[in-house]
N, C-alpha and C positions, 0 to 999 in steps of 0.2 A: 341509678345501675340495675336492680335490676332488669327495669324494662330492654339495659341491652342484654343482660346476661340472655333472657328468656329470645331474644330475636335472631344472637350467636345461635343457643340452640338450636333454636326451630331451623335457622341456616345448616346450623351442622345434618339437623336428621335429615335434613331436603336433599342434601352432599350422598347423604350412605343410605341414599334409598336408593336416589338414582345411581347406583354401585354398579349391579348388579343388572342392570339392565344396560347398560354399556360393555357391560365383561357379554351381554350375550347378544347385543347388538354387531358386534362385529367379528364375528362368524368363525370364533377360534373355543378352542377351549383349552382350558388352565392346568397344572393338577396342583394344587397349593401349596405343599406340601412343599416344594421345587421352588413357585412362578412360576415354568417350565408353560410358553404356548407352543399349542401348538395348530396351527389353522389345516378347520375342518372339509380344507375336501384340497388332497395331493392329486400327482400329476406323476406319473413317473412310468420309467417306459413306454407312454402313450396311455393308458392305460387310468384311468380315475375313478384313485377311490376316497368314500365319505365316512371319515373320523367319527364317533362311537364314544368314545371315551377315553381319558386320562387318567390315570393314573400314577403311584412312586415302585419303584422295586427296593426293599427293603431285604440287606441281610445282617440279623440279627436288627443296633438298635441302629445300623447306619443306610446311608440311602448312599441307596448305587447307579439308581436312573429312571429317568420320568419316561412315561414309555403313553404313547399312545395306539389304540387297535383301529384299523376304519378296514373294508370292506367296500370292492368292486362296486362302483355308480353311484346312484347321490343322494339312495337313503338305505334304508336295513329292508334287507333282502324280503323276498314278499312271503315264502314260507315262517321269516321269525317275525315281517310285519301279521299275521294270522294267529301266529300263536302268545305274540301278543298281547291281542284282543283276547283272545278267547280267554284268559287269564286277568283284564281286563274289566270282561262280565261276569267272576263271581267274587274278582280282590277287589277292587272299587283302587278309595287310596291307599290302599293297604302293595298296587302291584308292586311298585320299585323292590323292597325286603322281601319279596315275596320272586321273583325273576331276578336277583339274587343269590337266592338261598336253594335253585331252581339249574341242576346237571341240563334239562334238555333244552330251557332256555340255550346256554350257551354254545352246547354242541349241535342245536338249529345254525349260530353260525359257522363251527368251524364247519360244517358238514358240507353249508351252498357252495354250490360248483364253480361261484363265479370270485374275483383275484384276493388274495386280503393282503393288509398291512403292518405293522409294528413297528415303528415309530423310537426310537430309545437318546434319547439328551445324557449325555455321562453327566454325572458327578460326579465323579472320581472313579479311574484308570483302572478295567475289568479285563484281563490279563486271556488269551483265546482258553490256557487252561479251565478256566473260572466257567469261561460261555462254552465249554464241551461238557464237566457235568451238571451247570444246568440243564440241556440237552440231555445229558446223559439222565438223572433222576425224573422231571418231565412230560420221560416219552418212552420210558423200559417199558409204561404197561397200554402200550399203545402203539410201537414200530415193533418192529425184529432189532437185535441187539445189530447183525448188519448197517440193516438204515439207515441205525441212529452213528454207530462209527460214520459210512459214507458220508452225513451232514455234518457228522466233522469236519470232516478229513475239508471240508468248503469252507470253514471257520478265515477267511484271510491275514489274522491274524489278531495281537493285541490291541482294545479298544483303549483312549485314553480320555482323560479327565474334560471335560469341553467338545465331545465327536458329537455325530448324529451318526447313529446305528441306525438302516432298514435293513431288514429283512420282505421282500412281500412275490408278490407269487401273482401269476397266468397264465393259463391253463396250466400244463404241470410244469415247467418250471418254478425253478426258486433262483432267485436273486439273495446276496449274501452283499450288504454294503455298505463298508465298515468305512466311514467320512470320506469314502469318495473313490473304495480299492473294491473292487467284485469278483464274485463269484459267482456264478449263478452252477445251478444243479435243475440236470434231468430226469425227476424221478416225480412222477403222479398220487405216489402215496406220500415220502412226502411232504410235499410244496400243498395235502391235502388236511394233514395230523400235525403237522408243528404246531399248530398254535394255539393246543392241547398246554405247550406250557406254561400259557395265560391265561388260558380261559377255560379251562380243565378245572377238575373236583379241588386241586391241589397247586390253582396255578399257584407264581410266580407273585402277583399283585393282588392283596384282593380291593386296594382302595383303583383298584381301575375296572375289577370284573363290579364293584357299586358302581359307580363312574356311565361302566356301559348297562346297567341294570335303571338309573337314571332316569339316564335320555334316552334310552327306549320308554320307559312306561310315561315318561313327559312327554309323549312326538307322537 
């Protein structure tokens, strides 16, 4: 009986040890809080994006959506990669924590001239008014009020639980896609600064920022 228990315990331990390897092997990012899975490579509008991390947006204690942040290309932008290496040089095993607390790291991603993509899988309804409020709060320090309102006017409408919302830039154009309903805004400043909603010092998803920092440090 004891031998049977030990054998099964060893087998269970082996399965649990292999699970993280399987999760990494399929090339996907997972938000643990909601179980939402994002493919690590996306192609939208003929542009390839590399997803760098996934996390959850909470409003008080309620989960609103799982999110992934991606950049144009197949890896970290070169300036960001160089910055990560410089931090590794003095931070060592603490690199991920240092990056997570470092606004310069996240600014290097926002300021990168290539396209960006945020994917949001909703776990509850979000009205256009609530999206507008998030944009106003997240961008008030980086965009003039008239630009924020210009962005808000582009929101296609309400988003429902289970839908995918995608915001992606290419050049100076930003596309807002709510479950296939798309609107495009042609404004270089908005397309460049929008991402501070998630990556700014008061980003709406701390777990997304931590995931980005963890993946960058381990890359």
